[in-house]
MIRO-498598 format. One record per residue (C-alpha): x, y, z; chain. Coordinates in pm, 1 decimal. Layout:
MIRO-498598
NODE         x         y         z  fivex
NODE         X         Y         Z      A
...
***
This chain:
MIRO-498598
NODE         x         y         z  fivex
NODE    2079.9    6420.2   -8129.2      A
NODE    2019.2    6724.1   -7901.8      A
NODE    2265.3    6788.4   -7628.1      A
NODE    2207.5    6572.8   -7324.4      A
NODE    2109.4    6757.0   -7006.2      A
NODE    2330.7    6720.4   -6701.5      A
NODE    2130.3    6561.0   -6425.0      A
NODE    2245.5    6500.8   -6067.3      A
NODE    2302.4    6138.8   -5988.4      A
NODE    2013.1    5958.0   -5827.1      A
NODE    2015.4    5981.9   -5450.8      A
NODE    2229.4    6297.7   -5439.8      A
NODE    1946.2    6497.6   -5281.1      A
NODE    1917.0    6248.5   -4998.6      A
NODE    2287.1    6266.2   -4913.7      A
NODE    2274.3    6592.5   -4707.1      A
NODE    1973.2    6462.3   -4515.6      A
NODE    2158.2    6136.5   -4447.0      A
NODE    2461.4    6328.8   -4322.7      A
NODE    2240.2    6542.6   -4098.5      A
NODE    2077.9    6234.1   -3948.4      A
NODE    2421.0    6079.2   -3900.1      A
NODE    2544.2    6390.2   -3717.6      A
NODE    2235.2    6391.4   -3495.9      A
NODE    2286.0    6024.1   -3410.3      A
NODE    2653.8    6086.0   -3328.4      A
NODE    2562.6    6384.4   -3111.6      A
NODE    2303.8    6180.1   -2923.8      A
NODE    2553.3    5896.4   -2873.3      A
NODE    2808.8    6137.6   -2729.6      A
NODE    2545.3    6292.4   -2507.8      A
NODE    2437.1    5951.5   -2375.8      A
NODE    2799.7    5857.6   -2313.3      A
NODE    2845.7    6152.6   -2077.0      A
NODE    2732.1    6113.2   -1716.7      A
NODE    2384.1    6255.0   -1657.8      A
NODE    2365.8    6589.6   -1478.3      A
NODE    2271.2    6573.8   -1107.8      A
NODE    1905.1    6611.7   -1025.9      A
NODE    1757.1    6866.4    -786.8      A
NODE    1694.7    6716.0    -446.2      A
NODE    1536.1    6794.8    -112.4      A
NODE    1572.1    6615.7     220.3      A
NODE    1441.7    6640.9     576.1      A
NODE    1618.0    6470.6     866.0      A
NODE    1633.1    6472.6    1245.6      A
NODE    1958.8    6600.8    1394.5      A
NODE    2006.7    6465.7    1749.5      A
NODE    2139.8    6678.6    2032.4      A
NODE    2518.2    6694.7    2049.7      A
NODE    2560.8    6551.4    1698.5      A
NODE    2705.8    6671.3    1367.2      A
NODE    2581.1    6536.0    1034.1      A
NODE    2760.7    6585.4     700.3      A
NODE    2646.3    6523.6     343.5      A
NODE    2840.3    6494.1      17.0      A
NODE    2705.0    6601.6    -321.8      A
NODE    2875.7    6589.0    -661.2      A
NODE    2833.8    6892.7    -886.3      A
NODE    2886.2    6940.3   -1261.7      A
NODE    3190.3    7145.4   -1367.4      A
NODE    3132.5    7509.8   -1459.2      A
NODE    2770.8    7493.3   -1345.7      A
NODE    2590.7    7642.2   -1048.0      A
NODE    2475.1    7495.8    -718.2      A
NODE    2214.0    7656.0    -494.0      A
NODE    2170.2    7523.3    -139.9      A
NODE    1898.1    7640.9      94.9      A
NODE    1820.4    7508.1     443.2      A
NODE    1557.9    7568.0     711.3      A
NODE    1536.7    7453.6    1073.2      A
NODE    1171.2    7356.0    1106.6      A
NODE    1168.1    7191.6    1448.4      A
NODE    1342.9    7194.4    1785.6      A
NODE    1413.4    7441.3    2063.4      A
NODE    1575.7    7760.0    1939.7      A
NODE    1541.6    7661.7    1573.2      A
NODE    1916.1    7706.1    1512.1      A
NODE    2220.9    7502.1    1406.2      A
NODE    2576.7    7562.1    1289.5      A
NODE    2631.2    7522.0     914.3      A
NODE    2944.0    7482.4     702.2      A
NODE    3005.6    7428.5     330.0      A
NODE    3336.2    7302.4     187.1      A
NODE    3449.2    7279.2    -176.0      A
NODE    3598.5    6962.9    -333.9      A
NODE    3944.1    7120.8    -305.7      A
NODE    3901.4    7162.7      71.2      A
NODE    3827.3    7537.2      78.6      A
NODE    3577.3    7644.6     345.3      A
NODE    3317.0    7845.9     154.6      A
NODE    3054.2    7904.2     427.0      A
NODE    3079.7    7890.3     805.7      A
NODE    2770.6    8001.7     998.3      A
NODE    2681.4    7981.2    1367.6      A
NODE    2340.4    7944.8    1533.8      A
NODE    2135.2    8011.3    1219.3      A
NODE    1774.4    7910.1    1154.6      A
NODE    1795.3    7935.1     773.2      A
NODE    2034.9    8012.3     492.3      A
NODE    2065.6    8040.6     113.3      A
NODE    2397.8    7997.6     -67.6      A
NODE    2484.4    7989.7    -439.6      A
NODE    2811.3    7855.9    -582.2      A
NODE    2899.1    7957.3    -937.4      A
NODE    3096.6    7823.9   -1115.7      A
NODE    3119.9    7485.0    -948.5      A
NODE    3423.3    7258.0    -931.5      A
NODE    3442.2    6892.5   -1029.6      A
NODE    3410.9    6673.0    -722.8      A
NODE    3204.9    6633.5    -407.7      A
NODE    3091.4    6932.3    -204.7      A
NODE    3066.7    6873.3     169.6      A
NODE    2807.6    7050.9     382.9      A
NODE    2751.2    6987.2     751.8      A
NODE    2486.6    7068.1    1012.4      A
NODE    2617.0    7087.8    1368.5      A
NODE    2400.3    7062.4    1679.9      A
NODE    2681.5    6984.9    1922.0      A
NODE    2617.1    7304.0    2122.0      A
NODE    2277.3    7164.4    2229.1      A
NODE    2275.6    6897.8    2498.5      A
NODE    1901.1    6831.7    2514.0      A
NODE    1709.2    6953.2    2211.5      A
NODE    1714.4    6773.7    1874.7      A
NODE    1652.9    6969.8    1553.0      A
NODE    1445.2    6893.4    1245.0      A
NODE    1641.3    7014.7     940.2      A
NODE    1521.0    7064.0     582.5      A
NODE    1752.6    7143.4     291.3      A
NODE    1720.3    7167.6     -86.5      A
NODE    1978.5    7143.0    -366.5      A
NODE    1923.1    7304.8    -707.7      A
NODE    2165.2    7251.1    -995.7      A
NODE    2213.3    7434.2   -1323.4      A
NODE    2427.2    7229.8   -1562.2      A
NODE    2570.5    7368.0   -1889.3      A
NODE    2528.7    7026.4   -2053.1      A
NODE    2170.3    7089.2   -2161.2      A
NODE    2265.7    7425.2   -2313.0      A
NODE    2540.8    7256.4   -2513.4      A
NODE    2293.6    7001.6   -2650.3      A
NODE    2053.4    7274.7   -2757.1      A
NODE    2334.7    7472.5   -2917.3      A
NODE    2440.3    7163.1   -3111.1      A
NODE    2088.6    7124.0   -3245.6      A
NODE    2083.0    7489.7   -3345.6      A
NODE    2416.7    7470.9   -3527.8      A
NODE    2307.8    7169.5   -3734.3      A
NODE    1953.6    7277.7   -3810.2      A
NODE    1990.0    7649.5   -3879.0      A
NODE    2195.1    7622.7   -4202.1      A
NODE    1935.4    7389.9   -4351.6      A
NODE    1649.6    7629.1   -4260.9      A
NODE    1423.1    7336.8   -4184.6      A
NODE    1191.3    7540.7   -3965.8      A
NODE    1024.5    7874.5   -4015.4      A
NODE    1080.3    7959.3   -3653.2      A
NODE    1439.7    7995.0   -3545.3      A
NODE    1578.7    7726.5   -3316.2      A
NODE    1715.6    8002.9   -3095.5      A
NODE    1363.7    8131.5   -3025.8      A
NODE    1245.9    7781.5   -2939.4      A
NODE    1544.2    7734.5   -2708.7      A
NODE    1477.5    8063.3   -2528.8      A
NODE    1111.0    7973.1   -2482.5      A
NODE    1198.7    7630.0   -2343.7      A
NODE    1455.9    7775.0   -2106.2      A
NODE    1210.3    8037.2   -1983.3      A
NODE     940.2    7779.6   -1916.4      A
NODE    1191.9    7551.3   -1746.5      A
NODE    1325.5    7825.5   -1519.3      A
NODE     976.1    7933.3   -1419.6      A
NODE     870.6    7576.4   -1344.2      A
NODE    1182.4    7519.3   -1135.5      A
NODE    1120.6    7843.2    -946.7      A
NODE     757.9    7742.9    -883.5      A
NODE     866.8    7403.7    -749.8      A
NODE    1126.4    7571.5    -529.7      A
NODE     872.6    7818.3    -387.1      A
NODE     624.5    7537.6    -316.3      A
NODE     893.3    7340.8    -135.4      A
NODE     992.8    7641.7      73.9      A
NODE     630.7    7711.7     160.4      A
NODE     597.1    7352.0     279.6      A
NODE     907.0    7398.6     495.2      A
NODE     770.0    7721.9     645.0      A
NODE     437.4    7549.9     707.9      A
NODE     609.2    7260.0     884.8      A
NODE     810.7    7500.7    1101.3      A
NODE     502.2    7703.0    1195.3      A
NODE     311.4    7385.3    1274.9      A
NODE     590.6    7263.5    1502.1      A
NODE     597.1    7600.3    1678.8      A
NODE     221.2    7591.6    1730.4      A
NODE     232.7    7238.5    1865.5      A
NODE     516.2    7332.4    2100.8      A
NODE     326.4    7640.1    2222.0      A
NODE      11.6    7432.8    2266.1      A
NODE     195.3    7179.6    2483.0      A
NODE     339.6    7460.9    2695.7      A
NODE       0.4    7626.0    2734.4      A
NODE    -155.4    7294.6    2836.7      A
NODE     122.3    7224.6    3086.2      A
NODE     105.9    7562.8    3259.9      A
NODE    -272.5    7556.6    3254.6      A
NODE    -263.3    7224.1    3437.2      A
NODE     -11.9    7368.1    3687.6      A
NODE    -228.0    7675.9    3750.1      A
NODE    -538.1    7462.3    3792.0      A
NODE    -360.2    7237.7    4042.4      A
NODE    -236.3    7538.5    4240.2      A
NODE    -586.1    7688.7    4235.3      A
NODE    -738.5    7367.5    4371.0      A
NODE    -475.5    7338.4    4645.3      A
NODE    -523.2    7703.1    4751.4      A
NODE    -902.8    7662.9    4753.3      A
NODE    -877.4    7352.8    4970.7      A
NODE    -642.7    7531.5    5213.8      A
NODE    -874.6    7832.4    5236.6      A
NODE   -1175.9    7614.2    5311.3      A
NODE    -977.5    7419.5    5570.3      A
NODE    -853.1    7735.8    5743.9      A
NODE   -1198.0    7895.7    5748.9      A
NODE   -1347.0    7580.9    5889.0      A
NODE   -1080.3    7560.1    6157.1      A
NODE   -1160.8    7916.8    6270.6      A
NODE   -1519.1    7827.4    6354.3      A
NODE   -1448.6    7499.9    6527.9      A
NODE   -1549.5    7505.4    6899.0      A
NODE   -1256.9    7350.9    7080.6      A
NODE   -1367.5    7445.0    7437.7      A
NODE   -1403.7    7143.1    7669.9      A
NODE   -1758.2    7047.8    7755.2      A
NODE   -1863.3    7092.2    8124.9      A
NODE   -2036.8    6808.4    8300.2      A
***
C-alpha cells in the first residue's frame, strides 16, 4: 500500500484546447454577423453637357475613405466636383478641375454623396473616371482577436504580431500597386483621347487647306488663261 499518486482527470488536458476552439468559433460567428466592409471600386461614365451626376457610397465608421477622379475625355477636361458627408457637411467644393484626390479620416456612418457637375458646358460631354479606396478597422480587430487568444498559449514560435505586420505590409503594397495601375490606365485613356482629338483636328484643317489650295490654283490658272485670250473681233 504505497501512497496513490494524484493524477489529473482524463480529458483535462483537452479542456483548454476545447475552450480555445470555442472562442475562435464564437469570434468567427460574431465576425460573420457584422456587415462586410465595403470593397474598393472604380467606375468610368459619360457625363453629358449641361448635366450633374451624383453618387452615394456607404463607408465604415472610424475608417478612411480615399476618392480620386480624373477627367479623361471631353473639351477642356474639367468639371465641378463636390463631396458631402452623411451629416450634410460640405467637405469638398471644387470648380473646373481635371483631377483631384481627397482622403476622409475618420469616416462617419452613413452614405457619402459626391457629385460631378458639367452644367457650365453647353456642348461638350466629359468622360469621368473615379476610384474609391476604403480602409476598415474591422480586419484589424479580427487580427487583434486572434493575437489575444493565441499568444498566451504560445502555439507558434513566431509571434502573431509579426505575422500580422507582414500581412498588412503585403496588403498595403498590393493595394498601392493596384491603385497605381488603375491611375496609369486612366492617364493612358486621357492621353489617347487627346491624341485622337488632335488627330481629328489636324485632318480637318489639312482638308480645309487642301481645298483652299485647289481653289486658289484653279483661279490662278483661269486668270492666266484669260490674260492670253485674243478677244479682238476678226476682220472679214
